[in-house]
LUMVOVO-407589 format. One record per residue (C-alpha): x, y, z; chain. Coordinates in steps of 0.001 Angstrom, whole numbers, plus 500000, padded with zeros to 6 digits. Example, Ala and Ser with C-alpha at 12.3 -4.5 7.8 and 13.67 -1.06 7.14 Angstrom:
BEGIN
{{512300,495500,507800},A},
{{513670,498940,507140},A},
***
This chain:
BEGIN
{{478602,510657,494173},A},
{{476926,511035,497570},A},
{{477739,508666,500424},A},
{{474215,507210,500222},A},
{{474503,506610,496489},A},
{{477918,505009,496978},A},
{{476531,502615,499576},A},
{{473685,501660,497240},A},
{{476148,500952,494433},A},
{{478397,498915,496713},A},
{{475488,496921,498115},A},
{{474302,496105,494602},A},
{{477811,495112,493574},A},
{{478063,492650,496436},A},
{{474879,490769,495479},A},
{{475775,487285,494328},A},
{{479435,487598,495375},A},
{{480758,484512,497152},A},
{{482101,484674,500689},A},
{{485609,485933,500053},A},
{{486686,485327,503643},A},
{{485990,481621,503180},A},
{{488147,481707,500054},A},
{{491202,482987,501944},A},
{{492260,479486,502964},A},
{{492266,478310,499340},A},
{{494634,480934,497967},A},
{{498110,479796,496873},A},
{{500629,480165,499678},A},
{{503490,482616,499463},A},
{{506878,481135,500295},A},
{{507843,482193,503843},A},
{{511211,481546,505488},A},
{{512772,482615,508774},A},
{{516391,483780,508691},A},
{{519009,485225,511042},A},
{{517631,483414,514103},A},
{{514196,484917,513745},A},
{{515374,488456,513000},A},
{{514274,488393,509359},A},
{{511276,487024,507485},A},
{{511522,486480,503727},A},
{{508215,486318,501844},A},
{{508085,485525,498118},A},
{{505085,485563,495830},A},
{{504591,482831,493204},A},
{{506700,483355,490051},A},
{{505387,485007,486912},A},
{{506733,485638,483400},A},
{{507085,489274,482343},A},
{{507261,489974,478575},A},
{{509644,492535,477152},A},
{{508518,495903,475909},A},
{{507917,495774,472141},A},
{{509557,498542,470071},A},
{{507377,501633,470008},A},
{{504920,500204,472532},A},
{{504324,500947,476194},A},
{{505198,498718,479100},A},
{{503535,495267,479408},A},
{{502276,494277,482847},A},
{{501898,491028,484794},A},
{{500418,490072,488144},A},
{{501496,487139,490319},A},
{{498576,485197,491815},A},
{{497132,486754,494959},A},
{{498703,484729,497781},A},
{{498134,484106,501464},A},
{{500962,484631,503948},A},
{{501016,482655,507193},A},
{{503288,484157,509847},A},
{{505434,481479,511580},A},
{{506836,483497,514532},A},
{{505971,486073,517181},A},
{{507725,489414,516986},A},
{{507651,492998,515737},A},
{{508273,494427,512272},A},
{{510928,497151,512456},A},
{{511746,497550,508764},A},
{{511081,496216,505291},A},
{{512260,496193,501700},A},
{{510561,494868,498557},A},
{{512779,493424,495819},A},
{{512256,491881,492385},A},
{{514382,488806,491677},A},
{{514816,486362,488793},A},
{{514302,482600,488856},A},
{{517768,482145,490400},A},
{{517149,484734,493122},A},
{{519341,487410,491541},A},
{{518129,491019,491890},A},
{{516358,492576,488915},A},
{{515866,496324,488313},A},
{{513560,497902,490875},A},
{{511821,499674,487985},A},
{{509987,496386,487301},A},
{{507938,496795,490483},A},
{{504720,498699,489873},A},
{{503310,498006,493326},A},
{{503203,495513,496189},A},
{{500641,495284,499003},A},
{{500357,493264,502210},A},
{{496966,493343,503970},A},
{{495522,491857,507165},A},
{{491882,490832,506550},A},
{{491272,490127,510259},A},
{{491911,493693,511437},A},
{{490607,497064,510253},A},
{{492134,500313,509090},A},
{{492431,503389,511302},A},
{{490525,505750,508996},A},
{{488180,503285,507283},A},
{{486497,499950,508193},A},
{{488365,497927,505531},A},
{{491196,495375,505862},A},
{{494289,496707,507601},A},
{{497000,497640,505099},A},
{{500219,496391,506694},A},
{{502629,497817,504114},A},
{{502980,498800,500486},A},
{{505805,499568,498080},A},
{{506388,500696,494510},A},
{{509443,501333,492368},A},
{{510160,504657,494039},A},
{{509846,503281,497608},A},
{{513204,503018,499417},A},
{{513971,500407,502069},A},
{{512261,501564,505270},A},
{{513373,501095,508868},A},
{{512164,502421,512206},A},
{{514043,502669,515535},A},
{{513710,499108,516833},A},
{{514094,500174,520459},A},
{{511093,502481,520203},A},
{{508558,501082,517707},A},
{{507423,497808,516213},A},
{{504412,496433,514359},A},
{{503284,493302,516241},A},
{{503338,489925,514491},A},
{{501719,486784,515896},A},
{{502372,483176,514955},A},
{{499444,481980,512836},A},
{{498489,485487,511711},A},
{{497422,485545,508066},A},
{{497935,488211,505446},A},
{{496999,488754,501812},A},
{{499814,489685,499441},A},
{{499538,490888,495864},A},
{{501657,492787,493375},A},
{{501939,494094,489839},A},
{{505036,494134,487619},A},
{{505665,496437,484650},A},
{{508554,496036,482218},A},
{{510068,499246,480848},A},
{{512843,497324,479063},A},
{{512824,495221,475902},A},
{{514220,492035,477496},A},
{{511657,489518,478833},A},
{{512050,488019,482312},A},
{{510991,484490,483236},A},
{{510126,483168,486673},A},
{{510144,486631,488247},A},
{{509414,486747,491983},A},
{{508475,489654,494197},A},
{{510372,489275,497474},A},
{{509514,491020,500755},A},
{{512221,491267,503424},A},
{{510877,491975,506916},A},
{{513273,493022,509673},A},
{{511876,491524,512869},A},
{{512577,492010,516583},A},
{{511814,488728,518383},A},
{{508961,488886,520891},A},
{{511155,487673,523757},A},
{{513045,490996,523859},A},
{{512046,493799,526296},A},
{{511769,496177,523355},A},
{{510303,497900,521364},A},
{{508765,500293,523866},A},
{{505661,501052,521757},A},
{{503373,498855,519709},A},
{{502756,500642,516421},A},
{{500088,499963,513810},A},
{{499987,500879,510121},A},
{{497595,503488,508740},A},
{{496860,504591,505198},A},
{{494773,507213,503409},A},
{{494136,507279,499659},A},
{{492495,509996,497592},A},
{{490266,507320,496012},A},
{{489073,505764,499268},A},
{{486851,504110,500302},A},
{{487104,501437,497572},A},
{{488432,503033,494384},A},
{{486649,502372,491130},A},
{{485554,499168,489392},A},
{{486652,496745,488255},A},
{{488977,495683,491020},A},
{{488936,498793,493199},A},
{{491754,500537,491346},A},
{{493058,503630,493136},A},
{{494384,505146,489895},A},
{{492543,508006,488212},A},
{{492761,509744,484849},A},
{{495197,512644,485021},A},
{{493994,515765,483163},A},
{{496422,518175,481509},A},
{{497763,521011,483625},A},
{{497477,521397,487364},A},
{{494978,519191,489235},A},
{{494163,518273,492832},A},
{{492492,515218,494397},A},
{{491606,514760,498078},A},
{{489792,512509,500563},A},
{{489073,512995,504251},A},
{{487951,510942,507243},A},
{{488059,510649,511042},A},
{{490325,508132,512831},A},
{{488601,505449,514887},A},
{{490767,506210,517945},A},
{{493194,508916,519052},A},
{{496946,508461,519049},A},
{{500229,509572,517539},A},
{{501592,509175,514008},A},
{{505381,508846,513820},A},
{{505956,509479,510143},A},
{{504532,509333,506654},A},
{{505476,507779,503338},A},
{{503475,507827,500148},A},
{{502915,506867,496541},A},
{{502246,509034,493493},A},
{{502694,508813,489742},A},
{{504734,510856,487294},A},
{{504185,514626,487214},A},
{{503202,514603,490890},A},
{{504066,517764,492804},A},
{{503136,516962,496404},A},
{{501283,514723,498843},A},
{{499869,516403,501929},A},
{{498208,515339,505184},A},
{{496227,518019,507009},A},
{{493923,518426,510003},A},
{{490702,519761,508492},A},
{{489311,520673,511904},A},
{{492205,523005,512783},A},
{{493422,523839,509261},A},
{{496949,522679,510144},A},
{{499176,520916,507616},A},
{{500697,517936,509433},A},
{{503063,516702,506751},A},
{{503992,517196,503099},A},
{{505890,514843,500791},A},
{{507784,516279,497826},A},
{{509040,513866,495155},A},
{{512469,513892,493579},A},
{{511799,514261,489839},A},
{{513928,514305,486730},A},
{{513998,517164,484219},A},
{{510886,515870,482443},A},
{{508827,515628,485632},A},
{{509044,511853,486092},A},
{{509048,510752,489737},A},
{{512250,508943,490738},A},
{{511959,508917,494531},A},
{{509441,509970,497167},A},
{{511342,510392,500456},A},
{{509270,509758,503606},A},
{{508751,512325,506360},A},
{{509730,511600,509968},A},
{{507583,513177,512684},A},
{{509236,511758,515811},A},
{{512076,513630,517494},A},
{{514210,513022,520574},A},
{{511738,515143,522551},A},
{{508443,513811,521111},A},
{{506858,510598,519859},A},
{{505328,512210,516770},A},
{{502212,514199,515825},A},
{{499076,513582,517876},A},
{{495749,513118,516074},A},
{{492267,513163,517619},A},
{{489274,510908,516973},A},
{{487097,514043,517105},A},
{{488969,515701,514196},A},
{{488766,515158,510452},A},
{{491921,514634,508395},A},
{{492527,515039,504671},A},
{{495015,513588,502201},A},
{{495641,515741,499118},A},
{{497692,515019,496008},A},
{{498667,517693,493493},A},
{{499809,517116,489897},A},
{{501025,519204,487000},A},
{{500677,517252,483751},A},
{{502629,519057,480973},A},
{{501725,516670,478135},A},
{{498627,518563,477015},A},
{{496525,515392,477115},A},
{{494660,513322,479679},A},
{{496711,510315,480835},A},
{{494456,507295,481524},A},
{{495063,506027,485074},A},
{{497927,508508,485252},A},
{{497265,509696,488786},A},
{{497441,508132,492221},A},
{{497805,509557,495708},A},
{{498237,507661,498973},A},
{{499980,508306,502275},A},
{{500798,505762,504959},A},
{{502720,505469,508183},A},
{{502748,504125,511716},A},
{{500379,504986,514541},A},
{{500717,504508,518324},A},
{{497316,504459,520075},A},
{{496804,506584,523170},A},
{{497240,504696,526420},A},
{{494103,502687,527143},A},
{{492736,503075,523607},A},
{{491645,499772,522071},A},
{{491850,499097,518366},A},
{{488293,498679,517004},A},
{{487215,495185,516009},A},
{{486825,494606,512275},A},
{{483234,494397,511032},A},
{{483296,491759,508297},A},
{{479699,492579,507321},A},
{{480505,496207,506514},A},
{{479856,496899,502826},A},
{{483177,498739,502346},A},
{{485081,495896,504023},A},
{{483415,493283,501829},A},
{{484035,495209,498629},A},
{{487661,495958,499536},A},
{{488324,492285,500320},A},
{{486659,491206,497088},A},
{{488804,493671,495158},A},
{{491933,492138,496728},A},
{{491179,488941,494799},A},
{{490832,490807,491520},A},
{{493079,489469,488752},A},
{{493169,491101,485354},A},
{{492316,488952,482330},A},
{{495356,488001,480276},A},
{{494572,490471,477504},A},
{{494531,493275,480078},A},
{{497795,492019,481579},A},
{{499397,492756,478234},A},
{{497719,496106,477781},A},
{{499880,499087,477062},A},
{{500432,501590,479825},A},
{{500637,505275,478961},A},
{{502566,506373,482031},A},
{{505704,505309,483826},A},
{{504058,504321,487137},A},
***
Protein backbone atom coordinates (compact mmCIF):
# COMPACT_ATOMS: atom_id res chain seq x y z
CA UNK A 1 0.00 0.00 0.00
CA UNK A 2 1.39 3.43 -0.90
CA UNK A 3 1.87 6.10 1.76
CA UNK A 4 -0.91 8.18 0.17
CA UNK A 5 -3.32 5.24 0.17
CA UNK A 6 -2.44 4.47 3.78
CA UNK A 7 -3.19 8.04 4.83
CA UNK A 8 -6.54 7.91 3.04
CA UNK A 9 -7.43 4.67 4.83
CA UNK A 10 -6.37 6.06 8.19
CA UNK A 11 -8.28 9.29 7.68
CA UNK A 12 -11.42 7.34 6.79
CA UNK A 13 -10.96 5.10 9.82
CA UNK A 14 -10.81 8.09 12.13
CA UNK A 15 -14.15 9.54 10.95
CA UNK A 16 -16.67 9.33 13.76
CA UNK A 17 -14.09 8.25 16.35
CA UNK A 18 -14.45 10.04 19.68
CA UNK A 19 -11.66 12.15 21.12
CA UNK A 20 -9.50 9.48 22.69
CA UNK A 21 -7.31 12.02 24.47
CA UNK A 22 -10.35 13.23 26.39
CA UNK A 23 -11.05 9.63 27.37
CA UNK A 24 -7.63 9.19 29.02
CA UNK A 25 -8.84 10.65 32.31
CA UNK A 26 -11.70 8.14 32.51
CA UNK A 27 -9.61 4.99 32.21
CA UNK A 28 -9.30 2.76 35.30
CA UNK A 29 -6.23 3.63 37.33
CA UNK A 30 -3.35 1.22 37.70
CA UNK A 31 -2.20 0.69 41.27
CA UNK A 32 1.01 2.70 41.84
CA UNK A 33 3.16 2.56 44.97
CA UNK A 34 6.51 4.06 45.92
CA UNK A 35 8.99 1.80 47.72
CA UNK A 36 12.56 1.90 49.02
CA UNK A 37 12.46 5.64 49.75
CA UNK A 38 11.58 6.56 46.21
CA UNK A 39 14.05 4.20 44.55
CA UNK A 40 11.38 1.85 43.19
CA UNK A 41 7.95 2.30 41.65
CA UNK A 42 5.55 -0.65 41.57
CA UNK A 43 2.75 -0.46 38.99
CA UNK A 44 0.02 -3.12 38.82
CA UNK A 45 -2.73 -3.47 36.25
CA UNK A 46 -6.28 -4.41 37.31
CA UNK A 47 -6.72 -8.16 37.95
CA UNK A 48 -8.08 -10.57 35.37
CA UNK A 49 -9.03 -14.27 35.33
CA UNK A 50 -7.08 -16.50 32.96
CA UNK A 51 -8.70 -19.84 31.99
CA UNK A 52 -6.68 -23.02 31.74
CA UNK A 53 -5.72 -24.58 28.45
CA UNK A 54 -8.27 -27.25 27.48
CA UNK A 55 -6.84 -30.65 26.45
CA UNK A 56 -5.90 -30.65 22.79
CA UNK A 57 -6.58 -26.93 22.40
CA UNK A 58 -4.27 -23.95 22.08
CA UNK A 59 -3.64 -21.31 24.69
CA UNK A 60 -6.54 -19.09 25.87
CA UNK A 61 -5.83 -15.38 26.21
CA UNK A 62 -7.03 -12.54 28.45
CA UNK A 63 -6.45 -8.81 28.58
CA UNK A 64 -6.60 -6.62 31.70
CA UNK A 65 -8.43 -3.32 31.15
CA UNK A 66 -6.30 -0.61 29.58
CA UNK A 67 -5.25 1.55 32.55
CA UNK A 68 -3.81 4.99 33.17
CA UNK A 69 -0.67 5.39 35.26
CA UNK A 70 -0.07 8.63 37.17
CA UNK A 71 3.55 9.12 38.23
CA UNK A 72 3.82 10.33 41.87
CA UNK A 73 7.53 11.33 42.00
CA UNK A 74 10.33 13.02 40.08
CA UNK A 75 13.27 10.87 39.06
CA UNK A 76 14.87 8.71 36.38
CA UNK A 77 14.12 5.15 35.29
CA UNK A 78 17.31 3.07 35.39
CA UNK A 79 15.84 -0.43 35.10
CA UNK A 80 12.64 -2.43 34.95
CA UNK A 81 11.13 -5.88 35.22
CA UNK A 82 7.63 -7.11 34.37
CA UNK A 83 6.17 -9.93 36.48
CA UNK A 84 2.93 -11.90 36.58
CA UNK A 85 1.53 -12.50 40.07
CA UNK A 86 -1.53 -14.21 41.55
CA UNK A 87 -4.22 -12.65 43.73
CA UNK A 88 -1.95 -12.98 46.78
CA UNK A 89 1.02 -11.36 45.04
CA UNK A 90 2.93 -14.61 44.55
CA UNK A 91 4.92 -14.93 41.30
CA UNK A 92 3.38 -16.95 38.49
CA UNK A 93 5.26 -18.44 35.50
CA UNK A 94 6.65 -15.77 33.21
CA UNK A 95 5.31 -17.81 30.28
CA UNK A 96 1.87 -16.35 31.07
CA UNK A 97 2.97 -12.92 29.84
CA UNK A 98 2.32 -12.44 26.14
CA UNK A 99 3.16 -8.74 26.17
CA UNK A 100 3.12 -5.57 28.25
CA UNK A 101 3.35 -1.96 27.02
CA UNK A 102 3.72 1.42 28.71
CA UNK A 103 3.15 4.49 26.51
CA UNK A 104 3.31 8.26 27.01
CA UNK A 105 0.51 9.92 24.98
CA UNK A 106 1.89 13.43 25.63
CA UNK A 107 5.22 12.87 23.88
CA UNK A 108 6.13 11.44 20.47
CA UNK A 109 8.34 8.67 19.18
CA UNK A 110 11.78 9.26 17.69
CA UNK A 111 11.08 7.58 14.34
CA UNK A 112 7.34 8.19 14.03
CA UNK A 113 4.85 10.87 15.22
CA UNK A 114 2.89 8.49 17.49
CA UNK A 115 2.77 8.20 21.31
CA UNK A 116 6.15 7.61 22.92
CA UNK A 117 6.64 3.94 23.83
CA UNK A 118 8.30 4.04 27.25
CA UNK A 119 8.92 0.30 27.59
CA UNK A 120 7.65 -3.11 26.58
CA UNK A 121 8.14 -6.70 27.70
CA UNK A 122 7.11 -10.22 26.76
CA UNK A 123 7.78 -13.67 28.18
CA UNK A 124 11.27 -13.80 26.73
CA UNK A 125 12.27 -10.33 28.02
CA UNK A 126 14.77 -10.46 30.91
CA UNK A 127 14.95 -7.85 33.67
CA UNK A 128 16.72 -4.82 32.18
CA UNK A 129 19.02 -2.34 33.90
CA UNK A 130 21.23 0.50 32.68
CA UNK A 131 24.22 2.14 34.42
CA UNK A 132 22.47 4.54 36.80
CA UNK A 133 25.44 6.90 36.96
CA UNK A 134 25.36 7.41 33.20
CA UNK A 135 21.77 7.14 31.91
CA UNK A 136 18.20 7.60 33.05
CA UNK A 137 14.77 8.08 31.50
CA UNK A 138 13.25 11.19 33.12
CA UNK A 139 10.04 10.89 35.14
CA UNK A 140 8.00 13.87 36.33
CA UNK A 141 5.40 13.99 39.08
CA UNK A 142 1.97 14.15 37.43
CA UNK A 143 3.17 12.55 34.19
CA UNK A 144 0.59 10.15 32.78
CA UNK A 145 1.09 6.90 30.92
CA UNK A 146 -1.10 4.28 29.27
CA UNK A 147 -0.49 0.67 30.28
CA UNK A 148 -1.89 -2.46 28.68
CA UNK A 149 -1.05 -6.14 28.51
CA UNK A 150 -2.08 -9.55 27.24
CA UNK A 151 -1.83 -12.88 29.08
CA UNK A 152 -1.72 -16.34 27.48
CA UNK A 153 -1.99 -19.59 29.43
CA UNK A 154 0.07 -22.51 28.13
CA UNK A 155 -0.87 -24.68 31.12
CA UNK A 156 -4.09 -26.50 32.01
CA UNK A 157 -4.59 -24.85 35.42
CA UNK A 158 -6.72 -21.67 35.50
CA UNK A 159 -5.51 -18.58 37.37
CA UNK A 160 -7.82 -16.13 39.14
CA UNK A 161 -7.13 -12.51 39.98
CA UNK A 162 -3.94 -12.41 37.92
CA UNK A 163 -2.06 -9.10 37.93
CA UNK A 164 0.67 -7.83 35.66
CA UNK A 165 3.23 -6.02 37.83
CA UNK A 166 5.85 -3.55 36.57
CA UNK A 167 8.86 -2.84 38.80
CA UNK A 168 10.69 0.39 37.93
CA UNK A 169 14.12 1.05 39.40
CA UNK A 170 14.30 4.81 39.94
CA UNK A 171 17.10 7.27 40.73
CA UNK A 172 15.60 10.19 42.69
CA UNK A 173 15.77 13.56 40.95
CA UNK A 174 17.68 15.17 43.82
CA UNK A 175 20.85 13.20 42.96
CA UNK A 176 23.61 14.72 40.75
CA UNK A 177 23.35 11.70 38.46
CA UNK A 178 22.63 10.26 35.91
CA UNK A 179 24.90 12.23 33.61
CA UNK A 180 22.68 11.84 30.51
CA UNK A 181 18.94 12.07 30.01
CA UNK A 182 17.93 9.15 27.82
CA UNK A 183 14.68 8.61 25.92
CA UNK A 184 13.11 5.40 24.62
CA UNK A 185 12.88 4.61 20.91
CA UNK A 186 11.21 1.77 19.05
CA UNK A 187 10.89 0.50 15.49
CA UNK A 188 8.47 -2.21 14.36
CA UNK A 189 8.27 -3.95 11.01
CA UNK A 190 4.52 -3.21 10.95
CA UNK A 191 4.79 0.51 11.68
CA UNK A 192 3.22 2.99 11.37
CA UNK A 193 0.01 1.57 12.90
CA UNK A 194 -0.13 -2.17 12.25
CA UNK A 195 -3.31 -3.67 10.87
CA UNK A 196 -6.95 -3.45 11.96
CA UNK A 197 -8.66 -4.10 14.20
CA UNK A 198 -6.64 -2.69 17.04
CA UNK A 199 -3.36 -1.96 15.28
CA UNK A 200 -1.91 -5.43 15.82
CA UNK A 201 1.79 -5.67 14.97
CA UNK A 202 1.56 -9.44 14.36
CA UNK A 203 1.58 -10.82 10.83
CA UNK A 204 0.90 -14.20 9.26
CA UNK A 205 4.09 -16.25 9.08
CA UNK A 206 4.49 -18.18 5.80
CA UNK A 207 6.30 -21.51 5.65
CA UNK A 208 10.04 -21.43 5.05
CA UNK A 209 12.30 -18.43 5.21
CA UNK A 210 10.72 -14.95 5.21
CA UNK A 211 11.79 -11.36 5.83
CA UNK A 212 9.87 -8.25 6.95
CA UNK A 213 11.25 -4.71 7.23
CA UNK A 214 10.32 -1.07 7.86
CA UNK A 215 12.42 2.08 7.62
CA UNK A 216 12.24 5.72 8.70
CA UNK A 217 14.29 8.81 9.60
CA UNK A 218 14.76 9.95 13.23
CA UNK A 219 13.34 13.35 14.14
CA UNK A 220 16.66 14.47 15.69
CA UNK A 221 20.25 13.25 15.79
CA UNK A 222 21.77 11.53 18.80
CA UNK A 223 23.22 8.32 20.16
CA UNK A 224 21.59 4.94 20.82
CA UNK A 225 23.10 3.02 23.74
CA UNK A 226 21.68 -0.42 23.12
CA UNK A 227 18.89 -2.46 21.61
CA UNK A 228 16.41 -5.07 22.79
CA UNK A 229 13.64 -6.64 20.79
CA UNK A 230 10.66 -8.93 20.44
CA UNK A 231 10.00 -11.76 17.99
CA UNK A 232 7.92 -14.92 17.84
CA UNK A 233 8.84 -18.57 17.53
CA UNK A 234 11.01 -19.62 14.57
CA UNK A 235 12.64 -16.18 14.49
CA UNK A 236 16.24 -16.13 13.30
CA UNK A 237 17.33 -12.52 13.76
CA UNK A 238 16.36 -8.90 14.35
CA UNK A 239 18.56 -6.28 12.71
CA UNK A 240 18.93 -2.50 12.77
CA UNK A 241 20.78 -0.95 9.84
CA UNK A 242 21.66 2.46 8.40
CA UNK A 243 20.10 2.41 4.93
CA UNK A 244 21.99 5.53 3.88
CA UNK A 245 25.44 4.01 4.54
CA UNK A 246 24.55 0.31 4.27
CA UNK A 247 26.01 -0.35 7.73
CA UNK A 248 24.47 -2.89 10.11
CA UNK A 249 24.29 -1.20 13.51
CA UNK A 250 23.08 -4.11 15.60
CA UNK A 251 21.76 -7.66 15.33
CA UNK A 252 19.80 -9.67 17.90
CA UNK A 253 19.95 -13.47 17.81
CA UNK A 254 17.44 -15.42 19.89
CA UNK A 255 18.21 -18.40 22.08
CA UNK A 256 15.97 -21.19 20.73
CA UNK A 257 15.25 -24.75 21.72
CA UNK A 258 15.72 -27.75 19.43
CA UNK A 259 12.33 -27.19 17.77
CA UNK A 260 13.01 -23.53 16.98
CA UNK A 261 10.90 -22.01 19.75
CA UNK A 262 12.27 -18.73 21.10
CA UNK A 263 13.21 -18.91 24.79
CA UNK A 264 15.23 -15.72 25.23
CA UNK A 265 16.22 -12.71 23.14
CA UNK A 266 19.32 -11.16 24.77
CA UNK A 267 19.71 -7.40 24.23
CA UNK A 268 22.73 -5.79 22.58
CA UNK A 269 24.81 -3.15 24.37
CA UNK A 270 26.37 -0.43 22.21
CA UNK A 271 28.04 1.72 24.88
CA UNK A 272 31.61 1.03 25.94
CA UNK A 273 34.02 2.64 28.39
CA UNK A 274 35.36 4.74 25.51
CA UNK A 275 32.05 5.67 23.80
CA UNK A 276 28.45 6.53 24.62
CA UNK A 277 26.99 4.28 21.92
CA UNK A 278 26.24 4.41 18.18
CA UNK A 279 25.50 7.82 16.68
CA UNK A 280 22.54 8.19 14.30
CA UNK A 281 21.77 11.14 12.02
CA UNK A 282 18.47 12.86 11.28
CA UNK A 283 19.55 13.01 7.62
CA UNK A 284 19.87 9.19 7.37
CA UNK A 285 17.26 6.48 6.97
CA UNK A 286 17.26 3.44 9.25
CA UNK A 287 15.68 0.02 8.80
CA UNK A 288 14.51 -2.71 11.16
CA UNK A 289 14.46 -6.21 9.65
CA UNK A 290 13.18 -9.48 11.09
CA UNK A 291 13.97 -12.87 9.58
CA UNK A 292 12.07 -16.13 10.19
CA UNK A 293 12.37 -19.75 9.18
CA UNK A 294 9.05 -21.53 9.70
CA UNK A 295 9.58 -25.32 9.43
CA UNK A 296 5.94 -26.35 9.92
CA UNK A 297 5.04 -26.34 6.23
CA UNK A 298 1.99 -24.15 6.87
CA UNK A 299 1.20 -20.48 7.35
CA UNK A 300 0.88 -19.57 11.05
CA UNK A 301 -1.81 -16.89 11.58
CA UNK A 302 -0.31 -13.93 13.46
CA UNK A 303 2.82 -16.04 13.87
CA UNK A 304 5.32 -13.28 13.18
CA UNK A 305 6.35 -10.09 14.93
CA UNK A 306 9.47 -7.95 14.81
CA UNK A 307 10.31 -4.92 16.94
CA UNK A 308 13.48 -3.36 18.31
CA UNK A 309 13.75 -0.77 21.05
CA UNK A 310 16.34 0.95 23.17
CA UNK A 311 17.51 4.22 24.68
CA UNK A 312 18.55 7.37 22.86
CA UNK A 313 20.58 10.39 24.06
CA UNK A 314 19.91 13.50 21.93
CA UNK A 315 22.84 15.53 20.64
CA UNK A 316 23.68 18.54 22.77
CA UNK A 317 21.25 21.35 21.99
CA UNK A 318 18.81 19.07 20.16
CA UNK A 319 15.22 19.49 21.34
CA UNK A 320 12.74 16.64 21.33
CA UNK A 321 9.96 17.46 18.83
CA UNK A 322 6.56 18.37 20.25
CA UNK A 323 3.84 15.76 19.74
CA UNK A 324 1.25 16.62 17.09
CA UNK A 325 -2.04 15.28 18.46
CA UNK A 326 -3.80 16.02 15.16
CA UNK A 327 -1.49 13.76 13.16
CA UNK A 328 -3.47 10.90 11.62
CA UNK A 329 -0.92 8.25 12.68
CA UNK A 330 -0.91 9.59 16.25
CA UNK A 331 -4.70 9.54 16.45
CA UNK A 332 -4.97 6.02 15.07
CA UNK A 333 -2.20 4.70 17.32
CA UNK A 334 -3.84 6.22 20.41
CA UNK A 335 -7.22 4.82 19.40
CA UNK A 336 -5.67 1.39 18.96
CA UNK A 337 -4.26 1.60 22.51
CA UNK A 338 -7.84 1.50 23.80
CA UNK A 339 -8.67 -1.58 21.75
CA UNK A 340 -10.05 -4.47 23.81
CA UNK A 341 -10.89 -7.78 22.21
CA UNK A 342 -14.46 -9.06 22.55
CA UNK A 343 -14.79 -11.90 25.04
CA UNK A 344 -15.14 -14.55 22.35
CA UNK A 345 -11.83 -13.41 20.85
CA UNK A 346 -10.22 -13.41 24.29
CA UNK A 347 -10.88 -17.13 24.40
CA UNK A 348 -9.75 -17.78 20.85
CA UNK A 349 -7.15 -20.42 20.28
CA UNK A 350 -3.64 -19.32 19.44
CA UNK A 351 -1.62 -21.34 16.96
CA UNK A 352 1.81 -20.21 18.12
CA UNK A 353 3.66 -19.98 21.39
CA UNK A 354 4.12 -16.18 21.42
